[in-house]
GUPAVO-94461 format. One record per atom (N, C-alpha, C): x, y, z; residue in one letter. Coordinates in steps of 0.001 Angstrom, whole numbers, padded with zeros to 6 digits, always signed. Example, Ala and Ser with C-alpha at 12.3 -4.5 7.8 and 13.67 -1.06 7.14 Angstrom:
<atoms>
+013190-005690+007800a +012300-004500+007800a +013200-003300+007800a +012850-002250+007080s +013670-001060+007140s +012900+000030+007870s 
</atoms>
This chain:
<atoms>
+000820-001206+000000m +000000+000000+000000m +000850+001250+000000m +001919+001254+000789r +002667+002492+000948r +003259+002965-000369r +003770+002034-001191s +004370+002474-002450s +003323+003126-003339s +002098+002574-003358i +001031+003179-004143i +000671+004535-003554i +000581+004575-002259f +000193+005798-001580f +001158+006938-001886f +002433+006652-001858l +003421+007698-002098l +003369+008200-003540l +002927+007326-004445t +002812+007743-005832t +001795+008859-005968t +000686+008759-005248f -000370+009743-005382f -000217+010904-004407f +000416+010669-003275f +000461+011700-002251f +001767+012458-002339f +001719+013627-002942l +002923+014409-003202l +002986+015650-002329l +002179+015684-001284l +002121+016892-000475l +003382+017076+000342l +003874+016008+000891g +005126+016082+001619g +005009+016712+002984g +003806+016839+003541s +003703+017359+004904s +002945+016363+005769s +003239+015070+005570l +002563+014018+006301l +002835+014143+007790l +001769+014090+008565s +001906+014041+010009s +001517+012647+010467s +002224+012081+011426a +001972+010711+011830a +001912+010610+013338a +001163+009605+013799n +001131+009309+015224n +002435+008647+015606n +003125+009205+016489a +004364+008610+017002a +005464+008545+015970a +005435+009423+014969a +006498+009412+013966a +007769+010025+014514a +007648+011100+015263v +008820+011761+015832v +008566+011977+017309v +009418+011438+018137q +009226+011495+019576q +010014+012614+020237q +010966+013205+019489s +011776+014248+020090s +010945+015508+020304s +011372+016343+021233i +010657+017573+021547i +010767+018518+020364i +009602+019035+019945d +009584+019963+018814d +010248+021278+019190d +010841+021875+018202r +011362+023227+018377r +011138+023984+017095r +011082+025283+017205i +010871+026139+016041i +012163+026188+015233i +012048+025931+013940i +013234+025982+013080i +013164+027131+012069i +011971+027720+011899a +011853+028876+011002a +010607+029673+011357a +010706+030984+011241i +009570+031889+011417i +009272+032512+010063i +007999+032429+009640i +007581+032968+008344i +006448+033936+008601i +006744+035216+008532n +005775+036263+008880n +005229+035987+010276n +003941+035652+010384d +003376+035385+011711d +003148+033895+011947d +003838+033041+011223d +003692+031587+011352d +005055+030973+011624d +005050+029696+012039v +006310+029011+012328v +006305+027625+011713v +007504+027081+011492i +007696+025683+011113i +008460+025026+012239i +007990+023839+012660i +008639+023127+013759i +009393+021914+013225i +010291+021401+014038s +011225+020367+013577s +010522+019097+013126s +009402+018718+013788s +008715+017479+013391s +008158+017596+011975s +007715+018778+011593e +007214+018972+010232e +008324+018736+009207e +009484+019281+009493l +010611+019109+008579l +011005+017648+008466l +011064+016942+009619e +011462+015528+009599e +010471+014687+008818e +009191+014959+008998l +008179+014186+008284l +008203+014480+006789l +008439+015743+006429r +008544+016079+005012r +009775+015411+004398r +010875+015397+005124l +012084+014715+004656l +011810+013234+004413l +011098+012627+005341k +010767+011198+005224k +009975+010938+003941k +009000+011791+003664t +008162+011618+002483t +008966+011805+001202t +009765+012865+001152i +010555+013147-000042i +011551+012030-000321i +012175+011531+000702k +013128+010421+000522k +012420+009195-000041k +011213+008933+000461g +010448+007801-000058g +010115+007967-001531g +009738+009180-001916q +009412+009443-003317q +010646+009272-004210q +011790+009787-003757l +013019+009653-004546l +013414+008191-004704l +013273+007429-003641s +013612+006001-003697s +012702+005259-004659s +011415+005610-004637q +010456+004971-005557q +010848+005184-007011q +011326+006375-007327r +011695+006685-008701r +013081+006178-009065r +013785+005629-008100g +015142+005185-008349g +016126+006326-008461g +015770+007482-007868t +016625+008672-007918t +017546+008693-006706t +018791+008994-006942k +019751+009065-005845k +019373+010198-004899k +019322+009891-003604v +018954+010889-002609v +020128+011839-002383v +019895+013168-002456p +020988+014127-002237p +021550+014014-000820p +022719+014600-000576p +023265+014632+000787p +022251+015220+001761p +022272+014745+002985e +021272+015127+003983e +021166+016639+004148e +022287+017331+004273a +022255+018773+004503a +021627+019511+003322a +021956+019071+002112v +021407+019702+000911v +019903+019474+000834v +019475+018222+001058l +018057+017893+000980l +017270+018616+002066l +017837+018700+003254r +017155+019362+004359r +016871+020828+004025r +017848+021497+003422k +017667+022895+003065k +016603+023054+001981k +016629+022158+000970q +015637+022228-000102q +014228+022001+000434q +014103+021023+001322v +012782+020691+001863v +012258+021818+002733v +013119+022424+003515l +012687+023541+004352l +012212+024706+003477l +012898+024966+002385e +012474+026045+001502e +011106+025747+000891e +010840+024474+000588r +009518+024110+000080r +008446+024359+001138r +008756+024006+002371l +007813+024258+003454l +007531+025753+003617l +008572+026548+003512i +008412+027998+003637i +007519+028531+002521i +007756+028079+001283l +006929+028525+000161l +005476+028089+000333l +005273+026882+000866q +003913+026422+001109q +003207+027320+002117q +003917+027667+003183r +003332+028557+004193r +002969+029917+003588r +003859+030449+002773l +003619+031756+002172l +002411+031719+001237l +002261+030633+000482q +001106+030508-000401q -000184+030378+000397q -000144+029635+001485l -001335+029497+002332l -001704+030829+002962l -000720+031589+003391q -000997+032904+003962q -001627+033824+002927q -001065+033824+001708a -001612+034665+000640a -003018+034208+000256a -003241+032886+000221a -004565+032357-000107a -005586+032762+000948a -005174+032734+002199s -006072+033149+003283s -006460+034613+003140s -005488+035452+002810r -005794+036874+002621r -006745+037084+001442r -006622+036219+000435a -007479+036326-000752a -008838+035667-000561a -009041+035037+000586g -010325+034416+000873g -010563+033086+000196g -009510+032380-000168v -009656+031080-000827v -009973+030015+000224v -011024+029247-000029r -011453+028211+000904r -011752+026921+000142r -011745+025790+000856v -012188+024502+000316v -013181+023924+001310v -014437+023749+000877d -015467+023266+001799d -015360+021760+002003d -016119+021258+002969e -016044+019841+003345e -016477+018925+002201e -017513+019311+001487r -018006+018466+000398r -016935+018281-000678r -016287+019380-001061t -015236+019314-002083t -014045+018506-001581t -013689+018707-000329l -012565+017970+000256l -012867+016474+000295l -014065+016109+000729n -014422+014689+000801n -014377+014032-000578n -014833+014758-001601a -014805+014210-002963a -013369+013979-003411a -012472+014885-003067s -011067+014741-003452s -010417+013554-002749s -010697+013393-001445v -010136+012262-000698v -010672+010951-001270v -011954+010928-001601k -012536+009713-002177k -011891+009389-003520k -011587+010415-004298r -010940+010214-005600r -009549+009596-005422r -008803+010056-004413i -007485+009477-004138i -007629+008011-003733i -008645+007710-002921a -008886+006320-002527a -009182+005459-003758a -010021+005973-004655n -010356+005228-005875n -009130+004999-006749n -008230+005986-006787q -007002+005828-007569q -006126+004710-007009q -006287+004423-005735n -005576+003316-005105n -006376+002015-005125n -007526+002040-005858n -008414+000869-005962n -008926+000424-004604n -009249+001383-003753l -009760+001108-002420l -011013+001928-002162l -011881+001394-001305s -012995+002203-000831s -012459+003217+000160s -013266+004201+000515l -012814+005216+001457l -012456+004599+002798l -013279+003644+003254g -012993+002975+004521g -011695+002186+004466g -011484+001456+003374q -010248+000688+003223q -009030+001603+003161q -009192+002731+002478f -008091+003675+002356f -007720+004249+003716f -008723+004590+004492r -008469+005128+005827r -007748+004108+006690r -008205+002864+006632s -007563+001808+007430s -006119+001593+007002s -005878+001623+005682a -004521+001426+005182a -003596+002548+005641a -004106+003787+005615l -003310+004911+006102l -002952+004732+007578l -003949+004392+008356e -003719+004253+009796e -002805+003078+010095e -002897+002003+009290d -001975+000874+009460d -000539+001291+009194d -000358+002265+008292d +000980+002770+007978d +001424+003867+008950d +000581+004174+009927g +000961+005145+010948g +000572+006571+010645g -000325+006775+009686f -000722+008127+009334f -002089+008461+009904f -002224+009648+010445d -003474+010129+011012d -004388+010600+009874d -005567+009967+009728f -006461+010270+008605f -006952+011708+008646f -007270+012222+009816s -007762+013599+009904s -006683+014592+009495s -005423+014308+009846v -004321+015182+009437v -004108+015077+007926v -004251+013853+007407f -004133+013648+005967f -005149+014509+005217f -006409+014516+005705r -007451+015320+005070r -007083+016796+005062r -006540+017279+006152e -006177+018696+006218e -005000+019011+005292e -004098+018043+005146d -003002+018231+004188d -003553+018362+002764d -004543+017518+002449i -005191+017594+001143i -005868+018950+000973i -006555+019400+002004r -007232+020692+001939r -006240+021820+001640r -005083+021790+002336r -004088+022838+002127r -003577+022847+000689r -003320+021651+000144e -002850+021585-001243e -003911+022099-002219e -005172+021783-001960m -006248+022267-002825m -006376+023785-002735m -006222+024333-001536i -006276+025783-001365i -005157+026449-002159i -003952+025894-002044i -002814+026454-002784i -003062+026385-004283i -003564+025242-004756s -003821+025072-006186s -004845+026089-006679s -005925+026269-005922r -006954+027236-006313r -006402+028661-006312r -005636+028975-005291f -005074+030320-005197f -004141+030607-006370f -003277+029648-006688m -002329+029845-007781m -003060+029978-009109m -004073+029140-009329q -004820+029207-010590q -005528+030547-010727q -006167+030985-009641r -006896+032244-009689r -005951+033417-009923r -004845+033434-009218t -003913+034555-009308t -003194+034568-010649t -002748+033397-011079v -001985+033317-012326v -002871+033600-013523v -004125+033139-013469r -005033+033318-014596r -005205+034796-014944r -005188+035644-013930q -005344+037070-014157q -004156+037669-014913q -003033+036983-014871r -001814+037522-015484r -001502+036907-016843r -002328+035985-017285v -002047+035282-018546v -002997+035762-019627v -002443+036305-020691n -003216+036737-021848n -002475+036308-023104n -003153+035564-023962i -002546+035066-025197i -003177+035813-026370i -002365+036500-027137t -002879+037225-028300t -002846+036337-029541t -003649+036716-030520e -003673+035984-031782e -002320+036067-032484e -001636+037209-032339q -000321+037353-032954q +000679+036390-032339q +000594+036180-031028e +001486+035227-030366e +001245+033817-030885e -000023+033488-031105i -000350+032169-031651i +000200+032035-033068i +000024+033079-033874d +000563+033068-035247d +002070+032850-035235d +002768+033593-034367n +004227+033491-034292n +004659+032096-033849n +003943+031548-032861f +004279+030217-032365f +004100+029171-033449f +002963+029222-034143l +002698+028235-035190l +003701+028344-036319l +004072+029571-036661s +005049+029766-037730s +006395+029174-037349s +006851+029466-036142t +008132+028937-035672t +008082+027429-035537t +006997+026944-034972n +006875+025505-034750n +006799+024754-036065n +006105+025353-037034k +005985+024718-038350k +007344+024594-039016k +008147+025646-038900t +009484+025622-039502t +010372+024591-038829t +010304+024534-037508q +011154+023617-036757q +010797+022163-037015q +009492+021909-037295n +009052+020526-037455n +008759+020168-038904n +009186+021027-039816a +008835+020802-041218a +009344+019470-041738a +010506+019020-041257d +011073+017765-041749d +010196+016570-041433d +009290+016692-040468n +008412+015590-040101n +007157+015558-040961n +006945+016585-041771n +005727+016685-042559n +005964+016272-044003n +004862+015966-044671e +004893+015717-046098e +004107+016817-046790e +004614+017240-047946f +004008+018336-048688f +003570+017845-050061f +002358+018179-050443r +001880+017907-051807r +002253+019125-052644r +003226+018939-053545i +003824+020054-054281i +003323+020084-055728i +002931+021281-056134s +002638+021523-057555s +003687+022488-058088s +004060+022320-059379h +005252+023008-059891h +005038+023475-061324h +005450+024700-061576i +005493+025231-062940i +006922+025704-063198i +007460+025321-064347l +008797+025765-064748l +008704+026588-066024l +009245+027784-065962i +009435+028587-067167i +010920+028469-067508i +011217+027660-068499a +012608+027273-068769a +013388+028373-069470a +014685+028335-069241l +015638+029233-069911l +016792+028408-070467l +017265+028772-071641p +018469+028092-072152p +019688+028503-071340p +020725+027683-071399e +021935+027957-070613e +022526+029323-070943e +022494+029697-072206s +023137+030936-072636s +022138+032078-072816s +021063+032057-072032a +020028+033083-072184a +020600+034472-071918a +020242+035406-072818d +020705+036776-072606d +019730+037510-071682d +020034+038748-071383a +019242+039525-070429a +017797+039676-070881a +017584+039830-072189e +016229+040004-072694e +015382+038751-072458e +015966+037593-072748k +015224+036337-072553k +014942+036093-071066k +015909+036417-070247i +015718+036262-068796i +014576+037150-068322i +014550+038375-068827n +013513+039325-068432n +012136+038862-068893n +012053+038337-070118i +010769+037838-070640i +010266+036666-069794i +011164+035734-069478a +010776+034565-068685a +010333+034978-067282a +011068+035905-066696q +010725+036368-065344q +009362+037049-065334q +009109+037861-066336n +007818+038548-066424n +006670+037547-066607n +006933+036535-067408k +005905+035503-067611k +005612+034771-066305k +006677+034404-065596a +006509+033706-064319a +005763+034584-063318a +006114+035868-063266q +005457+036774-062328q +003980+036947-062673q +003689+036973-063971s +002297+037086-064407s +001488+035860-063969s +002098+034671-064078l +001414+033445-063642l +001167+033452-062132l +002137+033944-061373v +001958+034029-059914v +000744+034898-059585v +000631+036027-060250v -000508+036923-060017v -001823+036202-060335v -001862+035496-061447k -003082+034767-061811k -003424+033703-060779k -002408+032965-060347l -002638+031899-059362l -003139+032467-058036l -002544+033563-057599r -002969+034162-056322r -004341+034812-056425r -004776+035054-057659n -006125+035574-057874n -007146+034453-058064n -006687+033207-057908g -007625+032092-057895g -007692+031243-059139g -006866+031524-060164e -006909+030693-061364e -006357+029301-061074e -006831+028325-061815d -006508+026927-061557d -005051+026617-061873d -004329+026062-060905f -002900+025779-061066f -002674+024730-062146f -003445+023649-062099s -003199+022558-063043s -003413+023015-064484s -004398+023882-064679a -004652+024374-066036a -003509+025255-066513a -003029+026142-065645l -001920+027016-066027l -000636+026219-066220l -000450+025175-065398a +000740+024338-065558a +000707+023613-066902a -000445+023067-067226a -000557+022321-068479a -000306+023207-069689a -000666+024467-069555s -000539+025348-070717s +000740+026175-070721s +001440+026238-069637n +002615+027120-069576n +003906+026466-069094n +003796+025363-068342s +004993+024810-067712s +005855+024017-068690s +007149+024175-068523d +008103+023367-069286d +008568+022165-068480d +007959+021950-067319g +008345+020837-066465g +007803+019509-066954g +008380+018401-066471k +007989+017062-066924k +006557+016721-066532k +006089+017303-065450q +004738+016983-064963q +003699+017998-065429q +004020+018740-066480a +003100+019795-066936a +001711+019256-067221a +001652+018070-067852f +000357+017526-068232f -000325+016746-067110f +000336+016663-066002e -000304+016150-064777e -000673+017327-063860e -000751+018501-064470g -001086+019696-063707g +000060+020193-062848g +001267+019730-063163g +002432+020146-062389g +002550+019445-061052g +001743+018407-060843d +001717+017716-059541d +002981+016868-059353d +003767+017195-058326l +004967+016413-058006l +004697+015353-056952l +003466+015280-056452g +003122+014276-055451g +003545+014686-054048g +003434+013699-053134w +003778+013928-051726w +005280+013746-051526w +005893+014720-050889r +007337+014651-050650r +007680+015252-049290r +008665+014652-048656r +009240+015271-047466r +010252+016316-047906r +010637+017176-046988i +011577+018245-047314i +012844+017687-047938i +013323+016548-047393a +014562+015963-047912a +014417+015496-049355a +013169+015290-049807q +012929+014813-051172q +012627+015946-052142q +012566+017155-051629i +012267+018321-052464i +013583+018953-052916i +013721+019297-054180p +014968+019925-054644p +015355+021102-053753p +016614+021160-053415s +017084+022172-052474s +016847+023586-052964s +016694+023762-054274i +016504+025090-054832i +015237+025752-054303i +014202+024924-053937f +013018+025541-053348f +012536+024871-052072f +013343+024002-051456s +012929+023365-050197s +012792+024378-049056s +013681+025378-049010e +013600+026380-047940e +012323+027214-048067e +011948+027493-049317a +010703+028241-049519a +009505+027421-049059a +009510+026120-049353v +008393+025250-048973v +008237+025209-047458v +009327+025179-046725k +009264+025144-045259k +008467+026306-044688k +008558+027441-045354e +007910+028657-044851e +006477+028814-045346e +006037+027922-046230m +004731+028083-046862m +003641+027314-046136m +002424+027821-046237k +001252+027169-045694k +000475+026509-046831k -000518+025752-046448k -001364+025101-047443k -001980+026140-048378k -001887+025865-049687n -002431+026705-050768n -001591+027942-051062n -000473+028128-050365d +000425+029232-050689d +001074+029013-052058d +001315+030109-052766v +002026+030089-054049v +003262+030947-053892v +004410+030397-054278s +005674+031120-054113s +005849+032205-055150s +006776+033111-054876q +007285+034006-055909q +008143+033180-056872q +008391+033653-058086p +009279+032905-058995p +010648+032682-058350p +011123+031446-058446i +012420+031074-057869i +013373+030774-059023i +014476+031498-059081r +015420+031369-060199r +016383+030217-059954r +016616+029431-060984s +017659+028402-060967s +018345+028413-062325s +019305+027550-062490a +020010+027489-063776a +019083+027070-064909a +018006+026346-064590s +017103+025854-065633s +015983+026830-065955s +015798+027854-065134g +014742+028816-065424g +014099+029356-064156g +012798+029683-064254f +012042+030204-063107f +010987+029185-062686f +010981+028883-061403h +010053+027894-060844h +008965+028603-060038h +007750+028079-060134i +006648+028517-059278i +006163+027291-058511i +006086+027419-057196i +005721+026292-056341i +004415+026610-055608i +003549+025630-055570k +002349+025722-054745k +002333+024546-053773k +002079+024834-052490v +001881+023762-051503v +000395+023430-051517v +000051+022363-052218a -001357+021992-052365a -001930+021412-051085a -001091+020763-050305d -001572+020175-049051d -000365+019852-048164d -000639+019674-046879i +000388+019293-045904i -000195+018195-045035i +000610+017199-044779r +000150+016166-043852r +001302+015728-042966r +000934+015215-041843g +001915+014794-040847g +001215+014641-039521g +001882+014050-038537d +001256+013759-037251d +000689+015001-036597d +001357+016134-036785s +000909+017341-036106s +000128+018281-037010s -000138+017849-038262q -000704+018795-039214q -002169+018556-039545q -002637+017316-039475r -004017+017055-039884r -004840+016558-038704r -006003+017160-038543h -006900+016756-037469h -008312+016701-038036h -008811+015491-038191l -010124+015284-038784l -011137+014964-037705l -012325+015560-037811v -013400+015286-036854v -014671+014957-037621v -015521+014157-037000n -016820+013836-037574n -017839+014854-037068n -018328+015690-037962q -019271+016735-037593q -020698+016348-037969q -021643+016932-037233t -023057+016663-037469t -023800+017974-037689t -024634+017993-038700l -025534+019127-038935l -026907+018716-038412l -027446+019481-037478s -028701+019080-036850s -029581+020289-036566s -030814+020010-036202r -031730+021037-035710r -032556+020435-034583r -033049+021307-033704h -033763+020774-032541h -034875+021720-032114h -035732+021199-031258i -036744+021991-030565i -036550+021750-029077i -036475+022824-028310l -036260+022746-026864l -037494+023248-026126l -037923+022492-025128i -038955+022928-024198i -038331+022942-022807i -038231+024133-022230r -037658+024244-020885r -038718+023920-019841r -038272+023357-018723t -039169+023111-017597t -039046+024251-016592t -040153+024528-015914n -040185+025558-014875n -041377+025301-013960n -041799+026325-013207e -042908+026137-012272e -044208+025779-012992e -044326+026235-014227l -045553+025999-014984l -045469+024811-015930l -044239+024406-016290t -044047+023306-017251t -043251+022193-016588t -043894+021070-016336s -043228+019921-015712s -042538+019078-016769s -041793+018069-016315d -041155+017148-017251d -042193+016450-018131d -043291+016044-017517i -044337+015355-018280i -044951+016294-019312i -045173+017555-018910d -045726+018538-019853d -044803+018726-021053d -043509+018857-020775a -042536+019071-021851a -042509+017888-022809a -042483+016664-022252q -042491+015473-023098q -043741+015413-023967q -044858+015725-023347t -046132+015660-024065t -046174+016663-025212t -045700+017876-024962r -045692+018899-026007r -044809+018480-027182r -043651+017905-026872l -042750+017474-027939l -043335+016303-028717l -043993+015388-028016s -044634+014259-028703s -045726+014754-029647s -046458+015781-029224q -047494+016365-030087q -046868+017026-031316q -045730+017686-031118l -045037+018294-032253l -044524+017231-033228l -044048+016098-032693q -043618+014991-033562q -044776+014502-034431q -045943+014377-033800l -047126+013906-034526l -047502+014884-035643l -047368+016162-035376r -047672+017172-036393r -046682+017078-037557r -045417+016771-037255m -044426+016588-038318m -044786+015376-039171m -045233+014302-038527q -045628+013102-039260q -046814+013373-040186q -047586+014379-039795n -048748+014742-040611n -048407+015802-041655n -047105+016096-041800g -046676+016940-042904g -046204+018330-042553g -046312+018751-041292e -045843+020096-040945e -044318+020130-040909e -043760+021280-041238e -042314+021436-041326e -041669+021563-039951e -040571+020846-039780f -039793+020943-038537f -039403+022393-038269f -038920+023073-039311s -038433+024435-039135s -039532+025378-038672s -040725+025226-039225s -041833+026096-038836s -042226+025863-037384s -042259+024616-036968l -042622+024291-035587l -041538+024757-034620l -040274+024665-035053a -039180+025134-034200a -039283+026641-033980a -039579+027383-035054r -039699+028840-034923r -040838+029212-033967r -041901+028442-033995a -043086+028787-033208a -043023+028284-031771a -042295+027169-031518h -042419+026519-030210h -041116+026344-029435h -039974+026439-030071s -038726+026154-029354s -038377+027273-028380s -037948+026887-027184d -037494+027851-026176d -036045+028259-026378d -035357+027632-027324d -034009+028085-027678d -034173+029125-028778d -034301+030384-028357r -034661+031420-029317r -033571+031652-030349r -032312+031410-029974g -031224+031602-030927g -031346+030698-032126g -031575+029394-031888s -031719+028455-033006s -033121+028489-033589s -034123+028870-032794a -035509+028897-033291a -035639+029832-034487a -034939+030948-034434a -034998+031907-035534a -034467+031323-036832a -033655+030270-036720k -033090+029599-037901k -033757+028254-038144k -034982+028110-037676g -035704+026855-037872g -035177+025731-037013g -034511+026072-035913g -033971+025065-034998g -032573+024604-035333g -031997+025140-036431e -030689+024645-036873e -029575+025062-035923e -028687+024117-035642l -027538+024341-034762l -026242+024465-035547l -026312+024317-036854g -025097+024373-037663g -024276+023103-037509g -023108+023107-038141w -022194+021969-038037w -021513+021996-036668w -021610+020903-035933t -021002+020841-034604t -020021+019671-034525t -018925+019917-033820s -017904+018886-033602s -018146+018195-032270s -017577+017004-032069p -017721+016314-030777p -017265+017202-029624p -018071+017225-028558g -017738+018020-027386g -018340+019405-027393g -018935+019811-028530a -019505+021160-028612a -020857+021251-027916a -021558+020127-027795l -022884+020102-027181l -022853+019272-025909l -023873+019421-025079v -023897+018690-023806v -023973+017185-024072v -023434+016363-023166p -023340+014913-023421p -024672+014247-023738p -025739+014615-023023q -027036+013971-023268q -027516+014235-024692q -027270+015448-025169f -027692+015813-026523f -026873+015045-027554f -025562+014998-027350e -024704+014294-028313e -025017+012803-028344e -025339+012228-027172a -025659+010802-027128a -026925+010507-027929a -027943+011332-027744a -029195+011130-028488a -028980+011347-029979a -028221+012380-030326m -027951+012697-031725m -027138+011590-032391m -026210+010994-031635g -025342+009972-032193g -026057+008692-032576g -027261+008463-032044e -028019+007245-032333e -028897+007375-033576e -028943+008573-034153l -029871+008823-035251l -029224+008621-036606l -030028+008163-037550e -029638+008135-038956e -029923+009502-039573e -029319+009760-040712k -029558+011014-041414k -031042+011154-041733k -031627+012289-041340g -033037+012556-041572g -033944+012124-040437g -033462+011294-039530q -034281+010756-038445q -034477+011787-037342q -035657+011757-036705i -035979+012631-035577i -036033+011787-034313i -035412+012271-033262s -035331+011519-032006s -036655+011523-031266s -036753+010637-030282e -037807+010719-029281e -037437+011840-028304e -038393+012393-027566p -038056+013426-026577p -037041+012911-025556p -036069+013732-025244f -035058+013369-024248f -034694+014615-023447f -034134+014371-022273k -033836+015465-021348k -032344+015749-021292k -031994+017032-021225s -030624+017463-020973s -030652+018480-019845s -029509+019075-019565s -029443+020088-018511s -030206+021357-018896s -030568+021502-020183f -031291+022696-020624f -032801+022513-020628f -033250+021259-020650g -034681+020978-020732g -034926+019732-021563g -036069+019702-022274w -036419+018552-023098w -036295+018917-024581w -035771+017964-025357h -035496+018211-026775h -036091+017111-027645h -036315+017476-028908i -036272+016506-030004i -035238+017062-030983i -034478+016168-031617v -033426+016595-032531v -033514+015786-033820v -033200+016432-034919q -033140+015768-036220q -031746+015951-036807q -031156+014842-037271v -029868+014894-037949v -030107+015179-039426v -029505+016270-039895l -029661+016653-041301l -028554+016092-042181l -027330+016027-041632d -026209+015542-042440d -025033+015242-041514d -024075+014500-042045r -022829+014235-041329r -021674+014348-042310r -020500+014720-041766r -019330+014850-042631r -018055+014673-041814r -016992+014314-042515e -015659+014331-041915e -015038+015677-042272e -014622+016401-041252f -014166+017778-041457f -012730+017941-040972f -011937+018603-041799d -010555+018889-041435d -010513+020228-040690d -010399+020142-039353d -010333+021373-038556d -008913+021598-038040d -007939+021239-038896t -006532+021316-038486t -006154+022702-037976t -006557+023734-038691d -006169+025083-038288d -006698+025417-036900d -007985+025136-036688t -008583+025405-035377t -007925+024565-034296t -007684+023295-034628f -007076+022378-033659f -005675+022845-033265f -004871+023195-034269l -003506+023619-033986l -003473+024933-033223l -004394+025831-033540r -004440+027089-032801r -004841+026852-031351r -005754+025913-031149g -006138+025570-029778g -004978+024977-029001g -004225+024094-029655k -003058+023495-029011k -001999+024544-028707k -001807+025464-029662a -000828+026528-029455a -001235+027420-028290a -002526+027761-028222r -003014+028590-027116r -002817+027870-025778r -003100+026571-025781e -002926+025790-024554e -001462+025766-024122e -000567+025531-025086f +000859+025478-024765f +001362+026826-024263f +001009+027896-024984l +001459+029225-024589l +000877+029627-023243l -000387+029248-023019g -001009+029564-021736g -000313+028890-020588g +000038+027602-020769k +000737+026886-019706k +002118+027482-019465k +002802+027818-020557r +004141+028392-020400r +004077+029728-019667r +003119+030565-020056k +002984+031851-019372k +002544+031668-017925k +001661+030696-017690a +001205+030446-016322a +002358+029987-015450a +003193+029118-015987d +004362+028655-015229d +005283+029827-014903d +005500+030689-015894e +006374+031846-015669e +005765+032798-014647e +004451+033038-014766a +003781+033938-013827a +003780+033346-012418a +003596+032016-012333g +003631+031360-011023g +004990+031477-010365g +006031+031272-011142e +007387+031404-010602e +007659+032835-010150e +007208+033792-010934t +007398+035199-010566t +006672+035522-009269t +005434+035003-009147m +004670+035279-007939m +005308+034647-006708m +005816+033430-006834l +006474+032766-005705l +007734+033517-005292l +008489+033981-006284r +009680+034761-005949r +009301+036043-005211r +008211+036669-005656r +007780+037900-005000r +007325+037614-003567r +006548+036559-003382l +006121+036190-002032l +007316+035951-001124l +008304+035246-001677r +009491+034928-000868r +010303+036176-000557r +010456+037049-001548d +011267+038250-001365d +010635+039214-000366d +009293+039256-000359e +008605+040222+000490e +008328+039682+001903e +008607+038412+002133a +008283+037797+003424a +009392+038030+004457a +008967+038002+005704f +009931+037966+006805f +010188+036500+007146f +011426+036063+006942v +011796+034675+007237v +013024+034686+008137v +012904+033997+009254e +014029+033875+010185e +014287+032401+010457e +015512+031963+010209y +015893+030576+010456y +016354+030405+011890y +015999+029272+012482r +016424+028966+013848r +017297+027718+013901r +017900+027376+012758l +018807+026233+012695l +020166+026715+012224l +021216+026272+012872d +022568+026736+012525d +023022+026211+011167d +022494+025036+010748d +022990+024418+009527d +022158+024789+008307d +021266+025758+008430i +020441+026183+007288i +020900+027563+006820i 
</atoms>
């Protein structure tokens, strides 16, 4: 049990019955609070156990003792700041967290408590340790969140840099037009070819079809295949334009690129790779919602929806009935349509009911957190939401990085502004 317990319990302030018999003494003063020697010894015991579990060499005693004491000091400072900010954890939330830890150990709450006590740990003290960690976590999240702001430009910059750094892992569908030049081309011929290539770039960027222009203008071998060079990794792309491809996005068209053979125009028709494509199954649906309240019971709502279903069977339009009867006024104005939705966009009860329907089918009345619904599936599709997905991932990464930086800054400030007095000669 203990090895499992230490895996989940990372608080490091375990208090135990009869763990330390020596007389406690104050070893540090932190503002208006103190740390006593038994706390330090118990934290040391926990940290050593965690290091041993991971197979990590335990640092020298004096070094570890100083590190652990500093962690205790930071914990005290965070708790003091959280108290000033009014951060609390109620009994219900605390009990749910303790039960979750027990479940992670594959034990009931009673079994978990017994196992702790068999190992010499006081269950009530354990609960308070959990409460303190939850308070610190809430305080840090609340405080740090106020300092984290991610701009769209930051996301653009991150994606651009990340795309360049990881380009070798991607495959590019390349289309190519060559305006050829003879080896001994004079300045006039070079100028004519360059102007022709530039004119084609303008046409392509204005939306003209690449394959058609390639077939009619390219001197390349794949001209009659629309200039399609197929899927290639960067290492398989001629070096003369591989650097340009790295910087390009899907559907980008390059400026003319000069080589000994002439002027090249490159289009990145598509990009694929582990980090580049994200496909989701989307559903187009419409619904009618009846909310429950003091005047409308669950039975009333079900009955009204069943009556509306019967009217649809008799030929009335779903959209007309949605406009007249749905309590979701936003979608009612559009005949109940919710647009194309991806998994996770709607509440679970709604998605579950929608997922059981065939195209065109209307559900039986069902309940969600919003009220009672009937839903009709209009269409389904596989949708490439790579751009949205990657931007979401970038925002998440940047947010975590900024939060970590803001958290470190806040801890340094708390430490710098605190009154700390050590009462140990070896610290």
